[in-house]
ZAMARGU-4260 file (C-alpha; in steps of 0.2 Angstrom, whole numbers, plus 5000, padded with zeros to 4 digits):
<rodrens>
0) 4957/4862/5094 | 4941/4853/5090 | 4924/4860/5084 | 4921/4873/5070 | 4913/4885/5082
5) 4929/4887/5092 | 4940/4889/5076 | 4927/4902/5070 | 4929/4912/5086 | 4947/4913/5085
10) 4947/4918/5067 | 4934/4932/5070 | 4944/4938/5086 | 4961/4938/5078 | 4957/4939/5060
15) 4947/4955/5061 | 4962/4963/5070 | 4973/4958/5055 | 4962/4962/5040 | 4950/4976/5047
20) 4958/4986/5060 | 4951/5004/5062 | 4938/4999/5050 | 4924/5011/5054 | 4925/5028/5044
25) 4917/5043/5053 | 4899/5046/5047 | 4897/5029/5038 | 4888/5014/5043 | 4897/4998/5049
30) 4904/4988/5035 | 4894/4973/5029 | 4909/4962/5031 | 4908/4964/5050 | 4890/4960/5051
35) 4881/4943/5053 | 4884/4928/5063 | 4901/4922/5069 | 4901/4908/5056 | 4898/4921/5042
40) 4911/4933/5048 | 4924/4918/5050 | 4919/4913/5032 | 4925/4931/5026 | 4941/4929/5036
45) 4944/4913/5028 | 4942/4920/5010 | 4954/4934/5015 | 4967/4922/5021 | 4965/4911/5006
50) 4967/4926/4994 | 4982/4932/5003 | 4992/4916/5007 | 4986/4903/4994 | 4981/4913/4978
55) 4994/4927/4983 | 4983/4939/4973 | 4991/4955/4967 | 4989/4969/4978 | 4981/4985/4972
60) 4989/5002/4975 | 4979/5018/4979 | 4989/5032/4984 | 4986/5051/4986 | 5001/5059/4978
65) 4997/5077/4982 | 4984/5090/4978 | 4983/5107/4970 | 4983/5123/4981 | 4975/5133/4967
70) 4971/5132/4949 | 4989/5135/4943 | 4994/5119/4952 | 4979/5109/4946 | 4981/5115/4928
75) 4999/5109/4929 | 4994/5092/4935 | 4981/5091/4921 | 4995/5095/4908 | 5007/5081/4917
80) 4994/5067/4917 | 4988/5071/4899 | 5006/5074/4892 | 5000/5092/4888 | 4984/5086/4880
85) 4991/5071/4870 | 4982/5059/4881 | 4963/5058/4883 | 4956/5064/4899 | 4939/5057/4904
90) 4929/5067/4917 | 4915/5062/4929 | 4902/5064/4916 | 4910/5052/4904 | 4916/5066/4892
95) 4933/5064/4884 | 4945/5079/4882 | 4959/5079/4870 | 4971/5092/4864 | 4977/5109/4872
100) 4961/5118/4868 | 4950/5105/4877 | 4963/5105/4891 | 4960/5124/4893 | 4941/5122/4893
105) 4942/5109/4906 | 4953/5120/4917 | 4940/5134/4916 | 4926/5122/4920 | 4935/5117/4936
110) 4939/5135/4940 | 4921/5141/4939 | 4912/5125/4943 | 4907/5129/4961 | 4916/5140/4972
115) 4929/5150/4962 | 4946/5143/4963 | 4960/5156/4961 | 4977/5154/4954 | 4984/5151/4971
120) 4975/5145/4987 | 4979/5142/5006 | 4971/5125/5005 | 4970/5110/4994 | 4957/5113/4980
125) 4960/5096/4972 | 4967/5079/4977 | 4978/5069/4965 | 4976/5050/4967 | 4985/5036/4958
130) 4977/5018/4956 | 4989/5005/4950 | 4991/4986/4947 | 5006/4975/4944 | 5014/4973/4927
135) 5004/4961/4916 | 4986/4967/4922 | 4975/4972/4907 | 4976/4991/4906 | 4958/4993/4900
140) 4952/4983/4915 | 4962/4994/4926 | 4954/5009/4918 | 4936/5002/4919 | 4939/4998/4937
145) 4946/5015/4941 | 4931/5023/4933 | 4919/5013/4943 | 4929/5016/4959 | 4928/5035/4956
150) 4909/5034/4953 | 4906/5025/4969 | 4919/5033/4981 | 4919/5051/4974 | 4901/5053/4970
155) 4896/5071/4970 | 4913/5078/4966 | 4920/5083/4949 | 4935/5072/4944 | 4946/5068/4929
160) 4956/5052/4925 | 4970/5047/4913 | 4976/5029/4910 | 4995/5027/4909 | 4999/5010/4901
165) 5016/5015/4893 | 5026/5011/4909 | 5029/4995/4919 | 5013/4995/4929 | 4997/5000/4921
170) 4990/5014/4932 | 4977/5028/4932 | 4980/5046/4937 | 4964/5053/4945 | 4961/5071/4951
175) 4946/5075/4961 | 4939/5093/4965 | 4940/5094/4984 | 4923/5103/4986 | 4908/5093/4980
180) 4893/5100/4971 | 4884/5102/4987 | 4898/5111/4996 | 4905/5097/5006 | 4924/5096/5006
185) 4934/5080/5004 | 4947/5076/5018 | 4953/5058/5016 | 4961/5050/5031 | 4970/5033/5032
190) 4954/5023/5035 | 4946/5031/5019 | 4962/5027/5009 | 4960/5009/5014 | 4942/5008/5010
195) 4947/5016/4993 | 4959/5002/4990 | 4946/4989/4995 | 4933/4997/4983 | 4946/4997/4969
200) 4950/4979/4972 | 4931/4974/4972 | 4929/4983/4955 | 4944/4973/4948 | 4937/4957/4954
205) 4920/4961/4946 | 4930/4961/4930 | 4938/4945/4933 | 4955/4952/4939 | 4962/4944/4954
210) 4965/4959/4966 | 4966/4961/4985 | 4969/4976/4996 | 4978/4968/5011 | 4988/4980/5021
215) 5007/4979/5020 | 5009/4975/5039 | 4997/4960/5037 | 5008/4953/5023 | 5023/4957/5034
220) 5030/4966/5018 | 5043/4979/5019 | 5042/4989/5003 | 5042/5008/5003 | 5033/5016/4988
225) 5042/5030/4979 | 5036/5048/4981 | 5028/5055/4965 | 5042/5067/4962 | 5054/5053/4961
230) 5042/5044/4949 | 5041/5059/4938 | 5060/5062/4939 | 5064/5044/4934 | 5052/5045/4920
235) 5061/5061/4913 | 5078/5054/4917 | 5081/5067/4930 | 5083/5056/4946 | 5100/5058/4953
240) 5098/5049/4970 | 5090/5032/4974 | 5079/5032/4989 | 5077/5018/5001 | 5065/5005/4994
245) 5062/4996/5011 | 5054/5002/5027 | 5063/5003/5043 | 5060/5011/5060 | 5051/5007/5077
250) 5033/5009/5070 | 5037/4997/5056 | 5044/4984/5068 | 5030/4985/5080 | 5016/4984/5067
255) 5024/4968/5060 | 5026/4960/5077 | 5008/4964/5081 | 5003/4956/5065 | 5013/4940/5068
260) 5005/4939/5085 | 4988/4939/5077 | 4994/4927/5064 | 5000/4915/5077 | 4983/4913/5084
265) 4975/4911/5067 | 4987/4898/5061 | 4987/4888/5077 | 4968/4887/5076 | 4968/4882/5058
270) 4981/4869/5060 | 4972/4861/5074 | 4955/4861/5066 | 4945/4845/5063 | 4942/4852/5045
275) 4955/4846/5032 | 4953/4862/5022 | 4956/4873/5037 | 4972/4863/5041 | 4978/4865/5023
280) 4975/4884/5024 | 4985/4885/5040 | 4999/4876/5032 | 4999/4888/5017 | 4998/4903/5029
285) 5013/4897/5039 | 5023/4895/5023 | 5018/4912/5017 | 5023/4920/5033 | 5040/4911/5033
290) 5043/4917/5015 | 5038/4935/5020 | 5051/4949/5018 | 5050/4954/5037 | 5052/4936/5043
295) 5066/4933/5031 | 5074/4949/5037 | 5072/4945/5055 | 5079/4927/5053 | 5094/4934/5044
300) 5097/4947/5058 | 5095/4933/5071 | 5108/4923/5062 | 5120/4937/5062 | 5118/4940/5080
305) 5121/4922/5084 | 5136/4922/5073 | 5143/4936/5083 | 5139/4928/5100 | 5147/4912/5095
310) 5164/4920/5091 | 5177/4916/5104 | 5183/4929/5115 | 5200/4936/5109 | 5214/4930/5120
315) 5224/4942/5129 | 5242/4943/5124 | 5256/4944/5137 | 5268/4957/5132 | 5285/4952/5140
320) 5296/4965/5148 | 5309/4973/5138 | 5324/4963/5138 | 5340/4970/5145 | 5350/4961/5132
325) 5353/4970/5116 | 5355/4961/5099 | 5368/4974/5094 | 5384/4982/5102 | 5381/4995/5115
330) 5386/5012/5110 | 5400/5019/5120 | 5397/5034/5131
</rodrens>
């Protein structure tokens, strides 16, 4: 392929399918990353590919872990994330709460701060979110980025956050009141969750931390994140069964195959570009994909299938008729 324009066209056509599928969230303007000329959009795709396959930047995790259906459940979550008041809780106003008495005051603020939240409710009155980075990331950078994420993504809502840095991965537990101060209710969907991941990654990069929010299927990854109840049970040494840590199923297979189809167009365009940096990026992308969990898993499966197909057919054994001769003396009648 010759000419930068044709390479840029392929990157925009197939790269945006990879990195920005279903990108538009209802009632929001189109994301700036998708605006501009073809060359500007292709530049953004190149940055995403470079971060994913060359830098192999750590991936952020933003996960909705549940939500309180009433003040009893919300208060229980506050006690859990604060270790019953032992850890400092920071709220959306920047006020820090510590100790059991402060925890009780915070619960009352949420109960009466807007529409009354009863002890039990038929709907979610709060959403619990966990923001996490891999082991070795500066915990205070994670906390600062989480604070800026909440200020940007959850503006108008009451929220609290607690940093947990005593486990393998530094992470922040964030709980947000579902009803905003203006009466609008939060109802996060999959596209919103992805945008939250991207916002958190941006806030980390602003602090000098390499971080990306690339979807698992783009990276041909197969990891299955543990449910919150499993995490809690493991922390408290109550976990009795080990859940599957890899994904399976038809949806998993189809999403990875679709991603590989898009990657094939992108890699081919880069490897046949006139630009040396493009060709190097294409080579790195091919290496990254060959090393990915899904491709390795598919390769091993293919090897097993070939080994079975190469096995020789078992020969049929001719069983002779029973001989009339006897090895021992016949019994007398």
